N, C-alpha and C positions, 0 to 999 in steps of 0.2 A: 458326786458332781462336782466338776470344776465351775467355778466360778467366774476365775477371769484367762485369759491367756495372754503372755503376752510374749509377743512375735520378736525374737532376737535376744539369743545365749550369748550376749557379749560382758565387756565393762559398759557400757549402757543399761543393760539389761539388769544386771546387779544394783543399780541403781533405783530405776524403777521399779525392781523386786522388791527392795526396801521401803519404798514409799507406798507403796500397793498391799504390802503383807502389815501394815499398819489396821487398816479396814477389811480388806479381804481376807475372806476365810481360805479359800484352795484357791491353789494358781497351778497353771502347769507353763511350760515354754515350748515354742515354737520356733523351728529353727530351720532356715534354706541348706543348711551343712551338714551332710551325709553323715561326715565322720562325728558328730555332737548327737544326731537323731538315735535316742532308745538309751540315752545316760542320764546322767542327775547333771542340773546345775541349780547351783542354791538350796542342794537336797530337793528340788522340785523334778519330775520326768519333762523328758526336751522327746517332741514329736514332730513328724516333717510335718508343715503345714497345711500342703490341701486334703492330705490325707484325713488329718485329724479333724478339718472343717468340716468335709463330708460327714464323719461317721458320728462326732460328740460335738455338737455345736450347740445343740438346744441350753435356754438356761443361761450360757455364758455371754460375757462379753470380751472384748481385745484392747488390748494397747500396743502399738507397734513402738520395740525400745531399739531402732538404730538411729543415730546421731544424724547420715546425710539426709538432708531434707528430701530428693525426688526419689530415693530409695524408698523412706519411709514413707512418702506418699502413694507411690505404688502397688506397696503390700497394704497399706488404710484402704483405698479401693478395692482390691482383692478379696479383703476381711469382711469387706461393705458387700459387694456382691453375694458371699456364700449365707448373710442374710445374719453375720451378727453384729450387735448395737456394739458401739465405740462405749469402751468406759472414759470417765473423767476423774483423773488424779490427783488431788491436794493432800499434801504433806501435812499431818497437825502442826507442825514447824513454819507453815508457811503462813502470813499473813494477806489475808485477801478483803477487800470490802467488801460490806453486802452487796453495792451498788455496781461490784466490777460483773462484767458475765465470760465467763472460761467455755469455749465449745468444747464439743465432743471430740475425745480423742485424745487432749492435752495433759501435760504430766507437768505438775507445778511443783517442783523441788523446795527440800528443805530449807529456810532460808529465805527463799523467793517473798517480795512482796507484791502485790496489786492492788495499787491504790483507787479512788474514786472513779468510778463512772469509766474503768478502763475496760478494751472489749479485745478478749483473746479468739482468735480461728480456732478452727479443728484442727486438731495433730501437729500441735505448734509441742514444743518445748520451753517447756519456763525456766532453766536450771539453777543450780545451787548458789541462794543470795542475790538471784538477779532481781534488779527493780524496774518496775512498772508503772510510772506516774499516772498520776489521775489526767483522765480525759485520752490517754492513747490509742492508737486502734491497730492491734497486730493482725494480719491477713492468715491465711491458712498454711500449714506446715513450715511454719518459720522455727526458728532454733536461738532463741536467747543465750549466749553461753553464760557459765559462771561469773558471779560479780559484773555481767554488762547492767550496764542503767539507761533508763530511757527515761529523757523529763518530760513532764507533763505536754501532752496535746502532739506526742510525736507519733508518726504514721510509718508503720512498718508493712509492706506489701509483701505478699504471698511468695515462702521459700527463700525466702532472705534469713542470713545469717548474720548475727550480733557477737562478735569475738568477744572472746574474755576479756574482763575489766573494761571494755569499749565503752564511750558514753556518748549520749547522741543529747545534745543540748533541746530546751522544749519547739517545740512545733516544727522541726526539720521532717522532710517528708523520704524513708530510704526506698528508694523502687525494688521492683519484681525481680526477685532472684539475685540482688544484692550480695557483698559478702563484706562485712565490714573487720579488720584485724583487730587481732587482740591489743589489748592496750588505747588505740586511735581515739581520738575524742570528733566526733562529729559537728562540724559548726553551718554547715549548710547542706542543701538536697543533694543525695546519693542516686544518680542515672539508675534507672534498671540494669541490671548483668553486670553490672561492673565491681571491682575488686579496691575498696578505699582501705588504705591505712597510715599511719603517722598523727602528730600532734602541728596542725590542726590536719587532720584527714586529706589524703588528695588521692586521686584515681589512679592506680597503678598499673590497670589493667583489664581486660573484658575475663569475665570469668571463663566462656565458651571455649577462648582462646589460650588459657594457659590449661584448661581440660583437654582443648585438642592435641598440643605440644607434647603434654603426660602421655597420652595415648598414643602418639606416634611415637616418642621415646621407647618407652614400654612395651609398645604393642599391645596394652589392655586399655579399659576403661580407665581412666583418673579422675580424682574429683580432690577439688579444692577445699580443705581441712585448716581450720582455724582454731580448733580446740584442743 
């Protein structure tokens, strides 16, 4: 019997698998791409998500291994609708305070630190080496990229992305759906839905405008990626 389904047989799925394999006995993958369904990934079988959730979900939990926040959220809700409980994975090499709270579906990668009274929402990624200091409050479906650092008392609203190596000074609020570019230093509040970058960070554009421009140029949906 499968103990855990990892939805996403890609690069992020490899890292999630390594985290899960430290504590979970039987793992299988789900993926939307028909070309990989029926194959092996990390030595484990890959299934079509909806078919597998319908026939073999008893006793299993799930993790969504997709970096894009909104894509991850959509699949998180689908899996919940099929009655699977969301797993929570904390790598043994992460440091998590006993008073911290981590929501269902969240993955804490190796080297990450979550300090006293921090609260992490559902379906989040606390990526490799990220630091969440005391009393931070992280919403649902947030991605804290590798080596990003949140000072004490920072709030990060749902669907936001904090890029690789970015620093947010204590007490700052990051609005819903905001993107903080790699290496940025955020010294003041970031409005919802904007992209900021630089030292100190400044607003470059609205995320939805960049996505719309990408869609017009390529004829397909585009997603802003800072990881």
